[in-house]
C-alpha positions in Angstrom: 24.7 13.6 35.0 25.2 13.0 31.6 22.3 12.4 28.9 21.8 8.9 27.7 23.3 8.1 24.5 19.6 7.7 23.0 19.0 11.4 24.1 22.2 12.6 22.2 22.1 13.5 18.5 24.6 11.8 16.1 27.1 14.0 14.7 25.8 16.8 12.4 22.1 15.6 13.9 19.4 13.0 12.5 19.6 14.4 8.6 23.3 13.5 8.7 23.6 9.9 10.3 24.3 7.1 8.2 24.1 3.4 8.9 27.0 1.8 10.1 27.7 -0.2 7.0 27.2 2.8 4.4 29.6 5.0 6.5 32.9 6.0 5.7 33.6 7.9 8.8 33.0 6.7 12.2 32.9 9.3 15.2 33.9 8.1 18.4 32.8 10.1 21.7 35.0 9.2 24.5 34.0 11.2 27.8 37.2 10.4 29.7 38.6 12.9 32.6 41.0 11.7 35.2 44.1 13.8 35.3 43.2 17.4 34.4 45.5 19.8 36.0 43.9 23.1 35.9 40.1 23.6 34.6 38.1 20.3 34.7 35.0 19.8 32.2 36.5 17.8 29.6 34.4 14.9 30.4 31.6 17.0 28.8 33.4 17.6 25.8 32.2 14.9 23.3 28.4 15.7 24.3 29.0 19.4 23.6 30.5 18.6 20.3 27.9 16.6 19.1 25.1 18.8 20.5 26.8 21.7 18.7 27.3 19.7 15.6 23.4 19.8 14.8 23.6 23.6 14.4 26.8 23.2 11.9 25.5 23.8 8.1 26.0 20.3 6.3 27.3 22.5 3.2 31.0 23.0 3.7 31.4 26.0 1.8 35.5 25.6 1.6 35.3 22.1 0.0 32.1 22.8 -1.6 30.1 19.6 -0.9 28.2 18.1 2.1 30.3 15.6 3.9 27.4 13.7 5.3 26.7 12.2 1.7 29.8 10.1 1.8 28.5 8.5 5.1 28.9 9.5 8.7 28.2 7.2 11.5 28.3 8.2 15.4 29.0 5.7 18.2 27.7 5.7 21.5 29.7 6.9 24.4 32.7 4.7 25.0 32.2 3.6 28.8 35.2 5.0 30.2 33.7 6.5 33.6 35.9 5.4 36.6 38.9 3.8 34.8 42.4 4.7 35.4 44.2 6.5 32.3 45.9 2.8 31.7 42.6 1.1 31.5 41.1 3.8 29.3 43.6 3.7 26.7 43.3 0.3 26.6 39.4 0.4 25.9 40.1 3.0 23.4 42.6 1.0 21.6 40.2 -1.9 21.2 37.1 0.0 20.0 39.3 2.2 17.8 40.8 -1.1 16.2 37.6 -2.5 15.7 36.4 0.5 13.7 39.5 0.7 11.7 39.1 -3.1 10.9 35.7 -2.2 9.8 37.6 0.3 7.2 36.3 3.3 8.8 38.1 6.7 9.1 37.6 7.2 13.0 37.3 10.5 14.3 37.8 10.4 18.2 36.1 13.2 20.3 37.6 13.6 23.9 37.6 14.1 26.9 41.3 14.7 27.9 44.7 14.0 25.9 45.2 10.9 27.8 43.2 9.0 25.4 45.3 9.5 22.4 47.8 6.8 22.7 45.0 4.3 22.5 44.1 5.6 18.8 47.7 5.9 18.1 48.8 2.2 19.3 45.7 1.1 17.1 46.3 3.1 14.1 50.1 2.1 14.2 49.3 -1.5 14.2 47.3 -1.4 11.3 49.2 1.1 9.3 53.1 0.3 9.2 54.9 3.5 8.8 52.3 5.9 11.0 53.5 9.5 12.1 51.7 11.3 14.4 51.0 14.9 13.6 50.3 16.9 16.8 48.4 20.2 17.1 48.6 21.5 20.6 49.6 24.2 23.1 51.7 21.7 25.5 54.3 19.4 24.7 52.6 16.8 26.6 56.1 14.9 26.8 56.4 14.0 30.7 57.2 10.5 31.2 55.2 10.8 34.3 53.0 13.4 36.0 51.7 13.0 39.7 52.9 9.4 39.5 50.7 8.6 36.5 52.3 7.9 33.4 49.1 8.0 31.6 48.2 11.4 32.5 47.0 13.7 29.9 50.6 15.5 30.2 52.3 12.5 29.2 50.1 11.8 26.1 52.7 12.2 23.5 55.6 10.4 25.4 53.3 7.4 25.3 52.3 8.0 21.6 56.1 8.0 20.9 56.3 4.5 22.0 54.3 4.0 18.7 55.2 6.1 16.2 57.0 9.1 15.6 55.6 12.4 16.3 55.6 15.8 14.7 54.1 18.6 16.7 53.0 22.4 15.8 52.1 25.3 17.8 53.8 24.3 21.2 54.4 27.2 23.4 54.6 25.8 27.0 56.2 22.9 28.5 58.2 21.8 31.5 62.0 22.0 32.2 62.6 18.3 31.8 60.5 18.4 28.5 62.6 21.2 27.4 65.9 19.4 28.2 64.7 16.1 26.3 63.5 18.3 23.4 67.1 20.2 23.0 69.0 16.9 23.3 66.9 15.3 20.6 64.4 13.0 20.7 64.3 10.2 17.9 61.1 10.4 15.7 60.2 13.8 17.3 59.9 17.1 15.2 58.8 20.3 16.9 57.6 23.9 15.3 56.8 26.1 18.4 54.2 28.6 18.5 56.3 31.5 18.0 57.9 30.1 15.1 54.3 29.2 13.0 54.1 30.7 9.7 53.2 29.0 6.5 56.7 27.9 5.6 57.8 26.7 8.9 54.1 24.7 9.5 54.1 23.3 6.1 58.0 22.3 6.4 56.4 19.7 9.3 54.9 17.8 6.3 58.6 17.4 4.5 59.1 13.7 3.5 55.4 12.5 4.5 54.0 12.5 0.9 51.6 9.4 0.6 52.3 8.1 4.2 49.6 7.4 6.9 49.2 9.7 9.7 47.0 10.0 12.9 46.2 13.7 13.8 45.7 14.7 17.1 44.2 18.2 17.6 44.1 19.6 21.2 41.9 22.4 21.1 44.2 24.6 23.3 46.6 24.9 20.1 44.2 27.5 19.0 44.5 31.2 20.5 41.6 31.3 23.3 40.5 33.9 21.2 39.1 31.0 18.9 38.6 28.5 21.7 38.7 29.9 25.2 36.9 26.9 26.7 40.0 24.5 27.4 41.5 23.4 30.7 44.6 25.0 30.3 44.4 28.0 27.6 47.8 29.4 26.2 47.9 32.7 24.5 49.5 33.1 21.1 47.9 30.0 19.3 46.9 29.1 15.8 44.4 31.4 14.2 41.6 29.9 12.2 42.0 30.2 8.7 46.1 29.4 8.5 45.2 26.2 10.4 42.2 25.2 7.8 45.0 25.9 5.1 47.7 23.7 6.9 45.1 21.0 7.5 44.2 21.0 3.7 47.7 20.4 3.1 48.3 17.9 5.5 45.2 15.8 4.1 46.3 16.5 0.5 49.8 15.2 0.9 49.4 12.4 3.3 47.1 9.6 3.9 45.2 10.8 7.2 43.8 7.4 8.7 42.4 8.6 11.8 41.9 12.1 13.7 41.1 12.8 17.7 39.9 16.4 19.0 40.3 16.7 22.4 40.4 18.8 25.6 37.2 20.9 24.9 36.1 21.9 28.6 32.4 23.4 27.6 31.6 26.5 29.5 27.8 27.3 30.4 27.0 30.7 28.4 30.1 30.1 26.0 28.7 28.1 23.7 30.9 29.5 20.5 33.6 27.5 21.4 31.4 24.5 21.3 30.5 25.3 17.8 33.8 26.1 16.6 35.2 22.9 17.6 32.0 21.0 16.2 32.7 23.0 12.9 36.5 22.0 13.0 35.4 18.4 13.3 33.1 18.5 10.5 35.8 20.3 8.1 38.2 17.4 9.1 35.6 14.5 8.2 35.2 16.8 4.9 38.8 16.8 4.3 39.0 13.1 4.3 35.7 12.3 2.5 36.0 14.6 -0.5 36.5 13.1 -3.6 
């Protein structure tokens, strides 16, 4: 049983809520879970992020301003319960497109990674030359998984049908994905988790100055010590401060038009993971809305 939208706080709490017309950023919660392959619970991710966001200080100490003063509006939960992956992706694309057409910076909260291609499709349609930047532990490049082309394990294979993808932090994938990566995937670049340092991470942004970007963050990108509450945590992931430095460079060099943060699977009593992801989302909004 989930709380109704009326009982859920807007992102940042009531003080941070903006009317739709005055908002520059739109938060889109999508509680979709259908194809998780290990630990479940991503359906509760958007709710946990919204609730934790009410405890995040509205002042961003790194950016030295309060992002909510530029306008943050929170949508109701997208009704995706019971949908197939394909239908959920289509529902995301429709709502995402409506918000982009209203000139909003869209921040989608998942939910499992299967929803990302819907956001990418909507953004690519409206922003020619779009590139996807993926922060993740897993390549998610399977053409199908357990008979489903719209599984979370296929998210970036489907995204590649709309835009090139550059992936950071990848450190686990199948033999079929490894073969495809070795052969060379048109439009695809990768920096593995074991390769990550400042130079290699920033190298992923080469040639993207001023271009439109869709950022997707699967929270299992982070080391489990940073975000342990996710379906398939992987050792050796990203650390907090180097990641924020990379994101700062990304937002300075490119034109990020939309973001999603997915795969938080809240664990009762482990609320620091919820808070960490909420703080990440708040900072991403700040990076976009800073002067």
